[in-house]
Structure formats: structure tokens, C-alpha cells
C-alpha positions in Angstrom: 58.0 164.7 105.4 56.6 167.7 103.4 57.3 170.7 105.5 55.7 173.6 103.6 52.4 173.1 101.7 50.4 175.7 99.7 46.7 175.6 98.8 44.0 177.8 97.5 45.0 178.5 93.9 42.6 178.3 91.0 41.0 180.1 88.1 39.3 183.5 88.7 38.1 186.3 86.5 39.8 189.7 86.5 38.7 191.7 89.5 38.0 188.7 91.6 39.6 187.4 94.7 41.5 184.4 96.0 43.0 183.4 99.4 46.1 181.3 99.4 47.2 179.3 102.5 50.6 178.0 103.4 50.8 175.4 106.2 54.2 174.8 107.7 55.5 172.6 110.5 55.6 174.3 113.9 59.3 174.1 114.2 59.8 175.9 110.9 56.9 178.4 111.3 57.8 179.6 114.8 61.5 180.3 113.8 61.0 181.8 110.3 60.1 184.9 108.4 57.4 183.8 105.9 56.8 185.0 102.3 55.0 184.5 99.1 56.8 184.5 95.7 55.5 183.9 92.2 56.8 182.8 88.9 55.2 183.4 85.6 56.2 181.5 82.4 59.5 182.7 81.1 60.2 185.0 84.1 62.2 184.7 87.2 60.7 184.0 90.6 59.8 187.3 92.2 58.8 188.5 95.7 55.1 189.2 96.3 54.9 189.8 100.0 56.7 188.9 103.2 55.8 188.8 106.9 58.5 188.7 109.6 58.3 186.5 112.6 57.6 189.6 114.6 54.8 190.7 112.2 56.3 193.4 110.0 55.2 193.2 106.3 56.6 194.1 102.9 55.0 194.1 99.5 56.0 194.3 95.9 54.9 197.6 94.4 52.7 195.8 91.9 50.5 194.3 94.6 50.3 197.0 97.2 46.8 197.9 98.1 45.5 194.7 96.6 47.2 191.8 98.4 47.4 191.3 102.2 49.8 188.8 103.9 49.1 187.6 107.4 50.1 184.8 109.7 48.3 182.7 112.3 50.7 181.3 114.9 48.0 179.0 116.4 47.5 177.3 113.0 51.2 177.5 111.8 49.8 179.1 108.6 50.5 182.1 106.5 47.8 183.6 104.2 47.8 185.7 101.1 44.5 187.5 100.5 44.5 188.6 96.8 41.8 191.1 95.8 41.3 193.0 92.5 43.2 190.3 90.6 44.6 191.1 87.2 45.7 188.9 84.3 49.3 189.8 85.0 49.0 188.2 88.5 48.8 184.8 86.7 51.7 182.7 88.0 52.6 179.8 90.2 52.7 181.1 93.7 55.2 179.6 96.2 55.4 179.8 99.9 58.7 180.5 101.5 60.1 180.1 105.0 63.4 181.7 105.9 64.8 180.7 109.3 65.8 183.6 111.4 68.3 181.7 113.5 71.5 180.0 112.4 71.9 178.0 110.3 69.9 180.1 107.8 67.8 177.4 106.1 65.2 178.3 103.5 62.2 176.1 102.8 60.0 176.2 99.7 56.6 174.8 99.0 55.7 173.0 95.8 53.6 175.9 94.4 50.0 176.5 93.6 48.7 177.8 90.3 46.8 181.1 90.1 45.2 181.9 86.7 43.3 185.2 86.2 41.3 185.5 83.0 40.3 188.6 81.2 
């Protein structure tokens, strides 16, 4: 019933690392561009990174060089490796799947909390 599920969030000190995972159903994953978004308290949800069905990636300027997005088709899973974490990275991180074929459905996970302490 739940089609997109995130995991891997937690509490980490500044400079540390976390790896987030997003598992999607095969029918969604195989037909979708995938992405990670985040939302901090009082702010709008913003793009963190995306990876196209064909493998191309895009990153927000604030995370370039620190975060890496990847996808594993065999496991129907997208990952976000987060290194050199900063307190400003603290947010709820959401997995997104955007269907590349019509109709253009978009699916969102429930979110996973990432907290980076000073």
C-alpha cells in the first residue's frame, strides 16, 4: 500500500555522515526519475538532488561535493550519501518519484528526520 519509503535518518554531529535509503515499488521505480527533497521548520520544501531514470544527476549548490545520489535498479532503491554534514542540513528529508511517462504522477515518501548537531 505504501509505495515510497525512506529510512536512514538520525542524529549526527557536524562533519559526520549519513546514508539515506528510499525503497519504491518496481513499477514506480523503473518508470520514474527519483529525487531527494528536504524541508526545515518554517521553510519551503527544497530540492536536494535528483537522478534521472537514465542516470543523470543534479544537485543543489548547497550540497555539491558533499552529497551523492545513486540508484540501484536491482533493489528498486535510491540512496543519498551525505558527508561533511552541517547544522543547516537539519531537515526532514523526503524521497520523490516522478513518472516519466504519461500520466505524470508524482509520489512522495513520508519523510525521515536528519538532525545535525554543532
